[in-house]
LOKOLGU-667336 format. One line per field, with one value per residue (C-alpha): residue number from 1; residue in one letter; chain; y, z, x. Coordinates in nm, 2 decimals, always signed. Layout:
BEGIN
resi	NUM,...
resn	a,...
chain	A,...
c2	Y,...
c3	Z,...
c1	X,...
***
This chain:
BEGIN
resi	1,2,3,4,5,6,7,8,9,10,11,12,13,14,15,16,17,18,19,20,21,22,23,24,25,26,27,28,29,30,31,32,33,34,35,36,37,38,39,40,41,42,43,44,45,46,47,48,49,50,51,52,53,54,55,56,57,58,59,60,61,62,63,64,65,66,67,68,69,70,71,72,73,74,75,76,77,78,79,80,81,82,83,84,85,86,87,88,89,90,91,92,93,94,95,96,97,98,99,100,101,102,103,104,105,106,107,108,109,110,111,112
resn	m,p,l,t,d,i,d,i,n,t,l,i,k,e,m,t,e,a,a,k,k,e,l,k,s,k,w,k,e,v,k,p,f,a,e,q,q,l,k,s,f,a,e,n,i,k,m,i,a,v,l,k,a,k,g,k,i,n,e,e,k,a,r,l,h,l,a,i,q,k,e,s,a,r,t,v,l,l,t,i,e,g,i,g,l,i,a,a,e,n,a,i,n,a,a,l,k,v,v,q,t,t,v,n,k,s,i,g,w,a,l,l
chain	A,A,A,A,A,A,A,A,A,A,A,A,A,A,A,A,A,A,A,A,A,A,A,A,A,A,A,A,A,A,A,A,A,A,A,A,A,A,A,A,A,A,A,A,A,A,A,A,A,A,A,A,A,A,A,A,A,A,A,A,A,A,A,A,A,A,A,A,A,A,A,A,A,A,A,A,A,A,A,A,A,A,A,A,A,A,A,A,A,A,A,A,A,A,A,A,A,A,A,A,A,A,A,A,A,A,A,A,A,A,A,A
c2	+0.00,+0.34,+0.58,+0.82,+0.57,+0.53,+0.69,+0.98,+0.98,+0.63,+0.73,+1.02,+0.80,+0.54,+0.80,+0.98,+0.66,+0.57,+0.93,+0.92,+0.60,+0.76,+1.09,+0.93,+1.17,+1.47,+1.38,+1.60,+1.90,+1.81,+1.67,+1.98,+2.05,+1.68,+1.62,+1.92,+1.82,+1.46,+1.57,+1.79,+1.50,+1.27,+1.53,+1.58,+1.21,+1.20,+1.51,+1.33,+1.02,+1.24,+1.42,+1.09,+0.96,+1.27,+1.23,+1.57,+1.45,+1.22,+1.01,+1.26,+1.55,+1.35,+1.25,+1.62,+1.73,+1.47,+1.57,+1.93,+1.81,+1.60,+1.89,+2.11,+1.85,+1.82,+2.20,+2.23,+1.95,+2.09,+2.42,+2.24,+2.25,+1.91,+1.76,+1.68,+1.60,+1.22,+1.22,+1.43,+1.21,+0.89,+1.02,+1.12,+0.80,+0.59,+0.77,+0.72,+0.35,+0.25,+0.37,+0.29,-0.04,+0.10,+0.42,+0.26,-0.02,+0.22,+0.49,+0.25,+0.40,+0.33,+0.68,+0.63
c3	+0.00,-0.09,+0.19,+0.02,+0.11,+0.47,+0.73,+0.87,+1.18,+1.26,+1.22,+1.45,+1.71,+1.71,+1.73,+2.01,+2.22,+2.18,+2.29,+2.58,+2.71,+2.70,+2.86,+3.14,+3.42,+3.20,+2.94,+3.08,+3.05,+2.72,+2.55,+2.35,+2.22,+2.15,+1.97,+1.74,+1.66,+1.59,+1.37,+1.18,+1.15,+1.01,+0.76,+0.65,+0.60,+0.38,+0.19,+0.12,-0.01,-0.24,-0.37,-0.42,-0.62,-0.84,-0.88,-0.71,-0.42,-0.38,-0.08,+0.02,+0.03,+0.20,+0.48,+0.52,+0.54,+0.82,+1.00,+1.01,+1.13,+1.41,+1.52,+1.54,+1.75,+1.98,+2.02,+2.12,+2.37,+2.52,+2.60,+2.85,+3.20,+3.32,+2.98,+2.91,+2.59,+2.65,+2.73,+2.42,+2.20,+2.34,+2.28,+1.92,+1.85,+2.00,+1.80,+1.47,+1.55,+1.58,+1.22,+1.08,+0.90,+0.76,+0.63,+0.49,+0.32,+0.18,+0.06,-0.07,+0.11,+0.45,+0.55,+0.92
c1	+0.00,+0.15,+0.20,-0.04,-0.32,-0.22,-0.45,-0.25,-0.47,-0.36,+0.01,-0.04,-0.22,+0.05,+0.33,+0.15,+0.10,+0.47,+0.58,+0.34,+0.49,+0.84,+0.74,+0.53,+0.47,+0.55,+0.29,+0.01,+0.24,+0.39,+0.08,-0.03,+0.32,+0.40,+0.07,+0.12,+0.48,+0.38,+0.09,+0.33,+0.58,+0.31,+0.19,+0.55,+0.60,+0.29,+0.41,+0.74,+0.55,+0.34,+0.65,+0.83,+0.53,+0.55,+0.92,+0.99,+1.20,+1.49,+1.60,+1.87,+1.63,+1.37,+1.61,+1.73,+1.36,+1.29,+1.61,+1.49,+1.15,+1.31,+1.53,+1.21,+1.03,+1.34,+1.36,+0.99,+1.02,+1.33,+1.16,+0.94,+1.08,+1.19,+1.23,+1.59,+1.76,+1.75,+1.38,+1.31,+1.52,+1.36,+1.01,+1.08,+1.26,+0.99,+0.72,+0.92,+1.00,+0.63,+0.56,+0.90,+0.81,+0.49,+0.65,+0.97,+0.78,+0.52,+0.76,+1.01,+1.31,+1.46,+1.35,+1.30
***
C-alpha cells in the first residue's frame, strides 16, 4: 500500500501513544506540544510520499527534510521545564519507531 493511502490519523495516534509512554509523568504538561509536533511529523511524512510519487524529491532531500522536522520537535520538547535531551530524543525515536516499518515499506526507502 502506498503511503499516500495510509491513514495519517492512525500514524499520529501510534506515534502519540509511543511518545506518551516515554514521557510518562511529564505527558500532561507536554501533551499539546508533542501532539502538534507529531501531527506535523506525520503530515511531512505523507508530503514526502506524495512528492516521491510525483518524482519531485529524492531520498537525500527527504532525509534532510525529516532531520529538520526531528530537530524542530526536539527543540519544542526541550523548551518544557523538566524535559531533558535524552527524554526528548527517546520520545521522538519511540514515535518514529512504531511507524518505521509501515512508512519505509510504503515509501520504498529506508527513510526512518
